[in-house]
Residue, then its C-alpha position, 0 to 999 in steps of 0.5 A: m719078622t716080628d719085632e721080637q725076632i728082630a731083637k733076637l737076631y740083633d742080639q745074635a749078631l752082636v754075639i757073632e760080631n764080638n767073637g762069641d761074647y755078648v757086648a751091648g752096643e751098636l751093630d753095623p747097620v749094613k751087616f745087620a741088614k745082610l743078616v736079616a736078608q739072609h734070614e729072610r732068604e732061608k725062610s723063603l727057601q724052606l717055604w719053596m722046598l715045601l711047595d716042591d714037596v707038593d709037586t713031588a707028591d703029585d708025581i708020586a701019587k698020580a693014581d691015588h688021590d688019598v696018598y696025594r692028600s696025605l703027602c700034601r698034609q705032611a708038607h702043609e704041617k711043616r710050614w708052621s716050623v718055618l713061618t708062624g701065624d704071628e710072622v704072617d700077620a706082622a708081614i701083612r701089617a708091614r705092608g699096610e694090608a691089615 
């Protein structure tokens, strides 16, 4: 997650914590950590589902390489709605690999 996304998620959590009203202040760090983990698990699940779509494409188009490539390209494009290039770069930097 980028710093901007973390800040946005934190603000959303504050609204939830205060029954729909935004109140500047502190959020329980454990609740926030759980919210971030839930957000990341959801992204992981969405990416896994795209990989499963590629596997399904293989089953559908066994005899037709062009159809397989077309189905894979469609799944491939959806990844950008789950994870942006900036998010990938931020994750790599966070691991100390960039």
